[in-house]
N, C-alpha and C positions, 0 to 999 in steps of 0.2 A: 823265593828260593832260600829262605832263612833256615829251613829244617834239613838241608842237605849238607853232606860232608864237603870239605874243600875239594876232594878228588872228584866227587860227583858234579860239583859246580863247574869244574874245569871241563868235564866231559859234556855237560849240558851246553855250556857256552860254545864248545866246538861244533855243535850241531844246530845252533840258533839260526843259521842261514836257511834252514828248512822252512822257517815261518813263511817266507815269501817265495819259496821255490816252486817253479812250474816245470815239471820234467819235459812236457811237450815243447815249451818255448826253449828250454836249454838244449834239447836234442836238435831243434831246428837251427839254433845258433851254431852248434857244433858242426852240423852238416854243412852249413854255409861257409864255415872255415875249412872244410875238408877233413874234419876230425871225425873219424868213424870208430874211435875206440869205445869199448863198452865200459860201463860203470861197475866196478868191483867193490865189494865190501871187504875191508881189511879183516882178516882172520888167519887162523893157522893154514888154511888153504884159500885159494882164490875163489870167492863166492860171487857168482854172477846172477843176481836175482832176475827173475823173469824169463830165463832161458831153460829149455828142456835139457835135462842132464846129458843126453846123448849128443847134444850140440855144443856143449861147453868147450871141449878140447879144440874142436875145429874153429869155433868162434874166437877163442883166445889167440890162436896162431894167425888167423887171417885178419881179424879186426884190431887186435891189441886191447889192452886194458888200461884204465887209470883208476886209482883208488878214490873212493868217495871221501871228501873232506870230513874228518871227525869220526869216521867209521872205525869200529873195533869189535872184537868178540869178548871184551871184558866189560861186563855190566856193572856199573857203579851205583845203581839205585833204581828206584821205580821210575822216576822222571827220565833218567838216562835211558832206561829200557824202552820206554815209549818213543823216545826220539830215535833210537836205533831202529826200532820197528818202522817208524815213519821213513827213515832214510832208506831202509830196504825196499819199501813200497815205491819210493821215489826212483830208486835205481831200477826196479823192475819195470816201471812205466817207461823210463828213459831207454832201457835196453831193448824193450819190445819195438820201439820206434827205430832205433839205430841198427838193429840186427838186419832188418830187411834191406837197408841201404848198403850195409857192409858186405853182405853175401850176394847181392845182386850181380848178375853177369854183365 
C-alpha cells in the first residue's frame, strides 16, 4: 500500500474486515440475535444492495437498516474502489438472506 495517498490508505483500512467476511455467516448470526436490519451502503441516499428497487422503501420501514462499516460514496483510489465494490457485493448477499426473514409473515 506504499503507492496510495494517506486518505486512500484510511479508506482501505476501514474496509479490511472484508478479507475474512462471510455474508451468509454474518446474516445467520444477526438472525440468531433477532437482528433483521438490512445492510446499507453509506451514500447520499440509502443504498440497499441486492434488493429490487420497488421493495426498498417497504424493506427500510419494516426491517430497518444499518450502515456497512467503511462504506462511502467517495472513491479515494483504485484499491479503495475495489473494496467498495466488494463491500457492495457482501451487502447484496447479506440482504438477500435477511430480507426473506424480515418480510415473512
